[in-house]
C-alpha positions as CSV (number, residue, x, y, z in Angstrom):
1,M,0.0,0.0,0.0
2,L,1.2,3.5,-0.9
3,A,-0.3,6.7,0.6
4,I,1.0,10.1,-0.6
5,T,-0.5,13.1,1.1
6,D,-0.1,16.8,0.1
7,I,3.6,16.5,-1.0
8,E,5.4,19.5,-2.2
9,K,8.8,19.8,-4.0
10,T,10.3,23.0,-5.3
11,F,13.7,23.1,-7.0
12,F,16.0,26.1,-6.7
13,A,13.7,27.9,-4.3
14,G,14.2,31.6,-3.9
15,T,16.2,31.9,-7.2
16,V,15.2,33.0,-10.7
17,N,15.2,29.4,-11.6
18,E,12.6,28.4,-9.0
19,R,10.4,25.5,-10.2
20,R,7.6,24.0,-8.3
21,A,7.6,20.3,-9.4
22,L,5.1,18.9,-7.0
23,A,2.2,21.0,-5.8
24,G,0.3,19.5,-2.9
25,L,-0.1,16.1,-4.7
26,S,-2.0,13.3,-3.0
27,L,-2.4,9.7,-4.3
28,R,-3.3,6.4,-2.7
29,L,-2.6,2.9,-4.0
30,E,-4.2,-0.1,-2.3
31,E,-2.4,-3.5,-2.4
32,G,-2.5,-4.8,-6.0
33,D,-3.4,-1.5,-7.7
34,F,-1.6,-0.8,-11.0
35,V,-1.8,2.9,-11.7
36,T,-0.5,4.4,-15.0
37,I,0.5,8.1,-15.0
38,I,0.5,10.3,-18.1
39,G,1.2,14.0,-18.7
40,S,3.3,16.4,-20.6
41,N,7.0,16.9,-20.1
42,G,7.7,18.8,-16.9
43,A,4.4,17.7,-15.3
44,G,6.3,16.2,-12.3
45,K,5.8,12.5,-13.2
46,S,9.4,11.4,-12.7
47,T,9.8,13.8,-9.7
48,L,7.0,11.9,-8.1
49,L,8.7,8.6,-8.5
50,N,12.0,10.1,-7.3
51,A,10.2,11.4,-4.2
52,I,8.7,8.0,-3.5
53,S,12.0,6.2,-3.9
54,G,13.9,8.7,-1.7
55,R,16.1,10.1,-4.5
56,Y,14.5,13.5,-3.7
57,T,13.4,14.6,-0.3
58,V,10.0,16.4,-0.3
59,D,9.6,19.8,1.2
60,S,6.4,18.9,3.0
61,G,3.7,16.3,3.1
62,S,3.8,12.6,3.8
63,I,4.8,9.4,2.0
64,E,3.7,6.1,3.6
65,I,4.5,2.6,2.4
66,D,2.6,-0.3,4.1
67,G,1.6,2.1,6.8
68,R,5.1,3.3,7.6
69,R,6.1,7.0,7.0
70,V,9.3,6.9,5.0
71,N,10.0,10.6,4.6
72,R,13.1,10.5,6.7
73,L,14.5,7.3,5.1
74,K,17.3,7.5,2.6
75,E,17.0,5.9,-0.8
76,F,19.0,2.8,0.1
77,Q,16.8,2.4,3.2
78,R,13.7,2.4,1.1
79,A,15.1,-0.2,-1.3
80,K,13.7,-3.0,0.9
81,Y,10.2,-1.7,0.0
82,I,10.6,-0.6,-3.6
83,G,11.5,-2.1,-6.9
84,R,12.3,0.3,-9.8
85,V,12.9,0.1,-13.5
86,F,14.3,3.2,-15.2
87,Q,13.9,4.6,-18.8
88,D,17.6,4.0,-19.5
89,P,18.2,0.2,-19.9
90,M,21.7,0.8,-18.6
91,A,20.5,2.2,-15.2
92,G,19.0,-0.8,-13.6
93,T,21.8,-3.4,-13.9
94,A,25.6,-3.6,-13.2
95,P,27.2,-4.1,-16.7
96,T,30.5,-5.5,-15.4
97,L,28.8,-8.2,-13.4
98,T,27.3,-11.4,-14.7
99,I,23.6,-12.1,-15.1
100,E,23.9,-14.4,-12.1
101,E,25.7,-11.8,-10.0
102,N,23.1,-9.1,-10.8
103,L,20.3,-11.5,-9.8
104,A,22.1,-12.4,-6.6
105,L,22.3,-8.7,-5.7
106,A,18.6,-8.2,-6.5
107,L,17.7,-11.1,-4.3
108,R,19.5,-9.5,-1.3
109,R,18.2,-6.0,-1.9
110,G,17.5,-4.2,1.4
111,T,19.1,-6.9,3.6
112,A,22.4,-7.0,5.5
113,R,25.2,-8.4,3.4
114,G,27.6,-10.3,5.6
115,L,30.4,-12.6,4.7
116,G,29.8,-16.0,3.2
117,P,28.8,-17.6,-0.1
118,S,26.6,-15.3,-2.2
119,R,25.0,-18.0,-4.3
120,S,23.9,-21.6,-3.8
121,R,23.0,-24.4,-6.2
122,A,19.3,-23.8,-5.2
123,Q,19.6,-20.1,-6.0
124,R,21.2,-20.8,-9.4
125,E,18.3,-23.1,-10.2
126,R,15.9,-20.5,-9.1
127,F,17.6,-17.9,-11.3
128,R,17.4,-20.2,-14.3
129,E,13.7,-20.8,-13.7
130,E,13.0,-17.1,-13.4
131,L,15.0,-16.3,-16.5
132,R,13.2,-19.0,-18.5
133,T,10.0,-17.0,-18.1
134,L,11.5,-14.2,-20.1
135,E,11.8,-16.5,-23.1
136,L,15.1,-14.8,-24.2
137,G,17.4,-17.7,-23.6
138,L,19.2,-15.9,-20.7
139,E,18.8,-19.0,-18.5
140,D,21.7,-20.5,-20.4
141,R,23.9,-17.4,-20.0
142,L,24.2,-17.0,-16.3
143,G,27.9,-16.3,-16.6
144,A,27.6,-13.6,-19.3
145,K,28.4,-10.0,-18.5
146,V,25.2,-7.9,-18.5
147,G,27.0,-5.3,-20.5
148,L,27.0,-7.6,-23.5
149,L,23.2,-7.8,-23.5
150,S,20.9,-5.8,-25.8
151,G,18.9,-2.9,-24.4
152,G,15.7,-5.0,-24.5
153,Q,17.4,-7.9,-22.8
154,R,18.7,-5.6,-20.1
155,Q,15.4,-4.0,-19.5
156,A,13.7,-7.4,-19.3
157,L,16.3,-8.4,-16.8
158,S,15.8,-5.2,-14.8
159,L,12.1,-5.8,-14.7
160,L,12.6,-9.4,-13.5
161,M,15.0,-8.2,-10.8
162,S,12.7,-5.4,-9.6
163,G,10.0,-7.9,-8.7
164,F,12.3,-10.6,-7.3
165,T,11.7,-9.9,-3.7
166,H,8.0,-8.9,-4.1
167,P,8.5,-5.2,-3.3
168,S,5.7,-3.3,-1.6
169,I,5.7,-0.9,-4.5
170,L,7.0,-1.3,-8.1
171,L,8.0,2.0,-9.9
172,L,8.2,1.9,-13.7
173,D,9.6,5.2,-15.1
174,E,9.0,5.2,-18.9
175,H,10.7,1.8,-18.9
176,T,9.9,1.1,-22.6
177,A,10.6,4.5,-24.0
178,A,14.2,3.9,-25.1
179,L,13.5,0.6,-26.8
180,D,12.6,-0.2,-30.4
181,P,8.9,-1.0,-31.1
182,Q,9.5,-4.8,-31.1
183,R,11.5,-4.8,-27.8
184,A,9.1,-2.3,-26.3
185,A,6.2,-4.6,-27.0
186,L,8.1,-7.5,-25.5
187,V,8.8,-5.6,-22.3
188,T,5.2,-4.3,-22.1
189,D,3.9,-7.9,-22.3
190,L,6.4,-8.9,-19.7
191,T,5.3,-6.1,-17.4
192,E,1.7,-7.2,-17.6
193,R,2.6,-10.8,-16.8
194,I,5.0,-10.0,-13.9
195,V,2.7,-7.5,-12.2
196,S,-0.3,-9.8,-12.6
197,Q,1.3,-13.0,-11.5
198,G,3.0,-11.3,-8.5
199,G,0.0,-9.2,-7.6
200,L,2.5,-6.2,-7.4
201,T,1.3,-2.8,-6.4
202,T,2.6,-0.7,-9.3
203,L,3.0,2.9,-10.4
204,M,4.0,3.4,-14.0
205,V,4.9,6.6,-15.8
206,T,4.5,6.5,-19.6
207,H,4.2,8.9,-22.5
208,N,2.5,6.1,-24.5
209,M,-1.3,6.7,-24.0
210,E,-2.3,3.4,-25.6
211,Q,0.1,1.7,-23.2
212,A,-1.4,3.7,-20.3
213,L,-4.9,2.6,-21.3
214,R,-4.0,-1.1,-21.8
215,L,-2.1,-1.6,-18.6
216,G,-3.4,-1.2,-15.0
217,N,-6.7,-0.8,-13.3
218,R,-6.4,3.0,-12.7
219,L,-5.1,6.0,-14.6
220,V,-4.0,9.5,-13.5
221,M,-3.0,12.6,-15.5
222,M,-0.6,15.1,-14.1
223,H,0.0,18.7,-15.0
224,E,2.2,21.3,-13.3
225,G,2.8,19.0,-10.3
226,R,-0.8,18.1,-9.7
227,I,-3.2,15.3,-10.6
228,V,-5.7,16.9,-12.8
229,F,-7.6,13.8,-14.0
230,E,-8.2,10.4,-12.5
231,A,-10.0,7.4,-13.9
232,G,-10.9,4.4,-11.8
233,E,-11.2,0.8,-13.1
234,E,-14.7,1.1,-14.6
235,Q,-14.1,4.5,-16.2
236,K,-10.7,3.5,-17.5
237,K,-12.3,0.6,-19.5
238,G,-14.2,3.0,-21.6
239,L,-11.5,5.6,-22.2
240,T,-9.8,6.1,-25.6
241,V,-6.8,8.2,-26.6
242,P,-9.0,10.9,-28.1
243,A,-10.9,11.1,-24.8
244,L,-7.6,11.5,-22.9
245,L,-6.5,14.3,-25.3
246,A,-9.8,16.0,-24.8
247,E,-9.3,15.9,-21.0
248,F,-5.9,17.4,-21.4
249,A,-7.2,20.1,-23.7
250,K,-9.5,21.2,-21.0
251,I,-6.5,21.9,-18.8
252,K,-4.4,23.6,-21.5
253,G,-7.3,25.4,-23.1
254,A,-6.4,24.3,-26.7
255,Q,-7.0,21.6,-29.2
256,L,-4.2,19.0,-28.9
257,D,-3.0,15.9,-30.6
258,D,-0.8,13.2,-29.1
259,R,2.4,14.9,-30.3
260,A,1.4,18.1,-28.5
261,L,0.9,16.1,-25.3
262,L,4.4,14.9,-25.4
263,A,5.9,18.3,-26.1
């Protein structure tokens, strides 16, 4: 469960470059919710995810995960609750380590790392089984350096790793945007499967409105650091891309197409 209450975040406060990125934003996700977030560039979408993960400290307001207020926790301390996949396929894995080593690190996320063997035969078998679900042949490449994988393979691996320990909240930050259409479709399908099978509570930022409508049970639209439109499960089923553009046009006061929404 994730509860965000009236959070504020301003960058460069008191200077000519002052920018209010989050403006009293509130959002609540119950266990198993999958919420997609859309909005124009600069709407505060990635800032919201960074605030949840602890990369940014909010100026005011409250962030709770599973009933615990995490405002004072550092990013590494929140890692035990949060899984995250970034837009850049290179950001979620260690390129100089092997697939097996990356998976071992993911398995121990948020736990104390003492001395002793990092991997057992049982763990290796689990890794192979998990990788087999990706249908990319990576289960036969445990010793391969992750830096040798394609962007799509690395993003699929990041997604698998992020859900390894069943995090309280999974954050997906435009995680298919940097991939070619074929790989993006593969990772989108994989996202749907991993979230559904794991019952993961998920918050996904995307610029792809068709993807935002296809995935998840709820949708929110952000603008200037606020949530300006929200659709629950039943309303979301009847939404279309033109309907979303019309909602955004109400905010901007102009006729828009999908290209304008991304500008």
